[in-house]
N, C-alpha and C positions, 0 to 999 in steps of 0.2 A: 651661781649662774648669773646673778645681777652684775657682778664685776666682769665676768666674761663678755656679756653683752655690752656693757659700758665701755670696756677696752676696745671691743670690735667697732663700736660706733665712733670712737675717738680717733680711729685710724683714718688716713686720707681715703677718699672715694676710690682711687685707683687700687689701693691695697685691698679694700673690701671687695671690689669687683674681681680682683685676681683670686682672692680666697673663695668667692662664690663660684667662679669658673673652675677652680681646682676641685671643689666639691662635686660639681657637675661632671668633671672629667673622671673623678674617682668612681662616682656612681655609674658612669658609662662603662668603665672598665669592669665593674662588678656585675652590672645588670644588663649591659648592652646586648649580649648574646641572647639572653632570655627575652628581651624586648623584640629583637629581630625574629626569634622563633615564633613569638606570639603574632607578630605582624605577618609572618609567612603563613601561619595557620589561617589568619583572616584572609590573606590573599588566595589561599587554596579554596576556602569557603566561597569567596567572591567569584572565583573561576567556575566552581560547580554551579552556583546560582546563575551565572551568565549562560552557561551551557544549557541549563534547564529552560531559561527564557528563550534561548536560541531554538531549542527543539520545539517549544510551543509555537513559535512563528514558522519554523521550517516545515512542519508536517502539513498545515493547511496550504501553504504556498506550493509545496510539492504536489499536493493533490490537485490544486487549481492548475498548475503547470501541465500535469498529465492530461487534464480534461480540456483546457482552453488554449494552451499553446504558448506562443512566443513571449508575450509581455510578462507573464508570470515566470518564464524561464530566465529573463534578464533579472527580475527581482530576486529569484532564487539564487542565481549566480552571485549577485552583489551581496546578498545576505551571507552566503557561504564564505566569500572572500573576506568580508569585514570580520566575521567570526574567527576566521583563521588568524587574521592580523592581531586581533585582541588577545587571543589565546597565546600566540607567539610572544607578544609583549609581556603578558603575565608570566610566562615561563622564563623569559630572560630576567625579569625582575626577581623572580623566585631564586634563580641561580645566583644572581648578584648578592642576594641577602644571605646565602649560605656559603659565602667565601670564608676562608680561615679568619678566626677572630683577631689574629695579630695585625692584619691589614687595617681593621677598624681602629685598633688601639694606636697604631703608628700614625694614622691620619689624625685621630683625635689629639694625640700628643703634639703633633706639629702645629695644629690649630691653637691648642692651649699655649704652647710656647710663644708663638707670635702675638697672640692677644695679650699675654702677660707682659711681654717685652714692650708692647705698645702702651700699656697702662702704667707700668712701673718706671721705665726709663725717663720719661719726661718729669715725673714727680720727684725722683731722687737725684736728678742732675739739674733741677731747677731751670729747665728749659722754658717752662711755662708755669703759671701758678696752678692751673688745672689742666689735666691732660686733654680735655675736650674743648678748651678755649681756642684751640688752633682753628676750628671751623666756625666759631661763633659769629664772626662778622659776616662771613659768606652766607651762613644760614639766615641771619636777620635780613640781609639784602634780598635773598630769594623769597623769604616769607613775605616781605613787604611788597615785592613785585607780584606775588600771587594774590595778595589782598587787594592791591590796586587793580589787577586784572579782573578779579571777581566784582569789585565795585564798579568798574567800567561796564561790565556786562550785566549789571543790576542783579547779581545773585544774592546779595544781602544788603541790608541797610545798616549804616553805622550808627 
């Protein structure tokens, strides 16, 4: 195990990142459907909890509307409309989570492919010494500008 870890750490950072992302991709292919089912169960519980809270508010407002009139009618109507919108949103989200699993695998594979290409091509074609040095100068300029702005507005002391 020591030699495996030592060889892994001796690889360039882009290769290590690609291996890590490929492990995440493999785990997603194996357990992604289970994770989505678990999240959809949580979403179902959240919807039932929301409907329970809605009923707790709806009953007194309906009683007040029947006794006192118009202002509580507007509140009742707004409450019903907003509850319907939230329930429709949760239903759409639930349907999206229960799409065929091949769609998620295809999307995950495309993302994995492009991230791997971004990490590995610059390293092995010697375009740069490090794959992330491309943005280093821009990042330092932006960071310096933010620090200067914070100093001008006295957000911190140097």
